N, C-alpha and C positions, 0 to 999 in steps of 0.2 A: 372495559366501561366496570369492572368489581377493581380495578386497580386503581382508577377513580376518585371513585363513589368512596374507598376507602382511607382512600388521603383525605375528602372531601368530609369525611366525619370527624375528624378531626382539629381542620378551618375555626372553631369555633373557640378552641379553647388553645389555638397556637401559641397566643399571646405565653399562658402557664408552658408550655413545651417548651420554649426557646428557653425559659429562665428556669427552668429545671433542671433540662437534658443535654447534651454536650451537645452541639453540631454535627449533621452527616456531613462526612464526606463528602468538597465540591464536585466529584468524580460519582458519589452514587446518586445525587442528588440529582445528574445532568443524567446517567442511566434514566431511575424514575421515570421523571419527566416526560423521557422521551418514547421510553418503556409506556406510555399512560398516553400518549399524546397517537402516539402505533392501536391504543388499544383504539381511542377514538375515534381514530382514524375510518379505523376498520368497522366501528358501528354501523358509522355515518353510510360506509359505501356496499357493506355486507346486511348490513340488517337495520334500514332507516326508520323502521317503527317504532325500535326498540331507544330510540330517542329526544321520543316529542317534550320538549320541555328542557331538554339538559345540557348544559353544556360544558364543558370540562375546560376550556380554557380559560374564560374565565375561574371556574375553579381552584385554579392552579396560581391563578394569576396571585390570588388571592392568602390560601394559607397562613400564609410567613414572607417578610420581606425579604431572607434568603428563597426561596423558591420563587417571589415572585422577579426577583433580579438573575436569577442565574434562567427560569424561563424566556423572558426575551432576550438573553441571548442567545438564547438557544432557538427559537423562531428567527433572529437574523442568522444564524449561520443555516439555519434550515430552507429560507426563503427569503434571504435577503431582506429589502424593506419593502415587503409585502403588507407581512403585519406590526409591521416596528416598524413608522417615523424617525427620520434622521436623529433625534432629540430623545431618543429612549421609546419615548413614553408610545405601549399598543395600537395600533389601530382600531378601530373598530371591523371587525370581523364575524359578527353572525351572519350577515348578507353573502357572503361568503359560504359559508355552512349551510344558510336555509338551500340557496341553491341548490347544492349538490346535494341534501337531503331529498330537494323535491326529484332531481337530474337520477338519483339511489330506486327514490322510489317504482320513477318509471319502469327504468331499465327492469326491477323485477315484478311486478307486477302489469305492464302495460309494452312489453317486449321490442312490439316489434310498430311502438312510435317514434320511436329510438333510429329504425333502422330504412325503413320502409315508407312512400313520398302518401298522403302529405302529414311531415314529419311536426312529431310536438313543435310549440313555438318556445320553451323551456331553451330551445335549443339555441335561438335567437337573438336570445341575452344574451348582451354585450360580455358579459362575465362568461358565458363558456365560446361563444362562439368564435372568438380572438383570445382566448388564458391567457394572459399574459405571467401568471404565479403557477410555476412546474408544480404543486401539490396540487393543481389544482385543473391544469391539462390532463395531468398523470390520471386522474377522478376522474376527465368524462373520456378518458380515455379507454381505461379497465370498464367507465360502464358502458357506454357500445361495445365494448367486444363483450358482457356476461348477455347485454340484451340478441346482440347475435347471436352468440349458443340456443341461448333460451329460445330465438324465433326460433331456429333450425329446428330442434323440438317440436314445437309447438306447430309448425307450421300445417295445414290439411293438404296441400297435392302435392304430387308427388313431384313434380321438380321444385327445384329452389326457384325464386325468386336471384334475378342478375345483385341484387345490395343482399341478402345472403348468402350466395354462393360466393362471394369472392373468396378467395383463398392467400391471399397474402396475408392477413393479421394488419392492416396497414394503422391499425388504431394501437395493436401491445407492440409494433416496431416504435412509435410515438411515446409509449408509455418506458418503452426498458431504454431511449435514449437518453430520458430523463432521471429514470432510474441508478442506471451506471453515475451517474454526475455522483450520488449522493458517494463517501468515504463505507467504503465494503461493512466496518463496523456497524454503523449506524439500521441498513439497509435492515439486517430482521429486527432489530429494534423498535423500526417505525413502521414497517410492511409487513410483518411475517405473515401475520392469516392473510393477508391481499395475495402475498407468494403464493400458500398452500388454497386458496382460492384461483388462483391461471391457474394455476398445473393441475387442480380439480376438470377447471374448465375446460382444456387445451385438451385433457388426455378424452372428454367426453364430445368438446368439439373435430376430433380427429373421426373419435369412433362412429360418428353421426355424418356426419358432413359423407366424412368416403363411407358406409352406409347406404346413405341416398341417394348418391350418384352412379352408383353400383346399379340400385332400387331404377332409376332413368334408363339409366340404360338400358336392362332386360327390357319393362315397359314399352322398348323403341325397339328393342328388339320383337320381341312376337309379334308387329305387323308382320317384319318380313317371315316367322319361322311359323305363323301359320297356316299349315293346310288348308283352305281356304282360298287363300291369297295366292296360294306360291305350289304348287305340286311338286315338281323338280325343287331338287338342289342348287340350282342359278339364286336362287336366294343368300347362300353363305357372301361373298364379299358382301355383300351391300347390308349385310348386319353387321359382320364384324367391323367393315368401316365406319358405321357409327357409332361402337363401344368406344374408340379409340381418344375420341375426346374427355371422355369422361373415365377414363379410365388415368389420361393422363392429370386428371385435377385430382382425383381422388390422391394418385403420388405427390403430390405440388404440398395436398394437403396435409400430408404427411410429411414432408420437408418442413413444412412450413412451423409444424408443430416440432418439429424436434429442432430447429434452432433456438426457438423463442425460450424450452426446457433449458437447452445449454446456457443461453443468457442468465438465466434465474442461478443458474449453479445445480440441476436438478437435473437425474440424469435419463434420458431422448426414453430410454427402457422403459420409465413408467407408463407411454402412450401406446403397450403391452398391459394394462391394463386391461383387467376381465371385468366383468359384472358392474358394468358403471351405462348401460344403456335402465329408460328407464321401465317400470314390470308393466304400463301400459299405453295404453294410447294412440293416437293414428299411427304410426311408427312401426307397432307392431300389427295391426292388423296389413296395413299395407307387404309387405312383410311377409306373409304368411298369403294372404291371396297371390302376389306370386309364383311362392314356393310351388303352392299348388298348382296354378297354370301352365306353372317351366312342367312338373311333374306330369299335365298331361299331355302335354305337348311332345313330348321326351317318348311315349309311347308310342307317336308312331314309325321313328326305327331311324335308320341313316344317318345323314350330316346331322339330321333335324336333331335325333335323339343325342348325339356327342352335342352340339351347341348347349343344348338344353342342362347335360352333367356336366357339365361345367360352369355354366355360368351357375346352377343351383349351388354347387362347390362352394363359387366364390362369394356369393348370398352367406351360406352356409356355414367358410370356416371364418367371417365380420363377427356371431356371439361364440359365444364361451358357452363347455356343453350342459352350465348353470342359465344362463339364456335362453339356452332352444329350450328349456324345460319349463321357464316359468312361462314363455312364452307358446310354448306349447304349439312346439313345431320339429319334435325331437323325431317323430317317422318322415317327416317333411325331408329333415337334411340328415338323414344316415345315408352311406354307402356313400357319401361324398368326401371322399380323400384321394383325392388325384393328384396326381405328381406334378411338382411344382414345372415341370417340362410341358405337360399336356396344356396346363391354363395361359402358360408362355408361349408358346405357341400359337395354340387359338388369339390370345387378342395381338397375338403374331396378324390375324390373319388367314391365320392358317388351320385346315381340320387335321386330326389325330384322332382316328379311328379307335 
């Protein structure tokens, strides 16, 4: 937005500037316009409340005749005839921008309305339900993913609803299909801040999704581990069978996130970034309660203690040391360093003393 408005501040003296100064090289004009469009698109999708009444496209079309001609050619190149008629006259882009801004506000403020029924009526708008313009389709896919990540973080129940729990990230797949059609030299200028946002979102989604899946598993396991229900160790096979589905989902989540980062040309190692979990909220409370409950059950000894120690370790390893301290569960996570062989053996339904 800063670049667009800096350019706009010169619009009133454009004729004087054109008479007094030599023209900018055309290549530089296209780079300026592409970067300005990218900033505007990022503002719409990342901070929709900051652009009320601001129209960068209209401003860029009015700076000068040179900028106008380049802007029209650029929009034709980027989006075909969606924003420019075959005669070379720009179409009315404002309805599209308005709908995208409304969708972005929903994704950031009330994300659950985009991922769970009854969904927001805006999703049935013809521009959103069947988008013909690549940039609209990409924006919709990106915002649905943003909403899903935010809903995953904010969900109050322990188990995630199916709409949030999906692990294939189909929305991001569609986004990247369109994204990869743009020339590599254009992607960074046009989608740079959005690429950064997707990367950060995938890291958080992978961490929070995996954590919630394992927490749901542990919650289901506690029924079988509870000595008030099962006095003998015959609870163990049933308990571990229940765990396998959630472990599979967590593994699938990690693989999907890694694939998306590779397509963005970002190293999958970023998924191991620490200290991204929220400082406070529902997940923190649920995590501490589960860790405390497992600690109490562990005191009963036997195979039950092995299972409790192992699952406390599995949960504890999903948090960095700083996150454990911040969530005030350092004591609950202490002594949770089982070797990988033990964790794998338990996940396969075996008991390791």
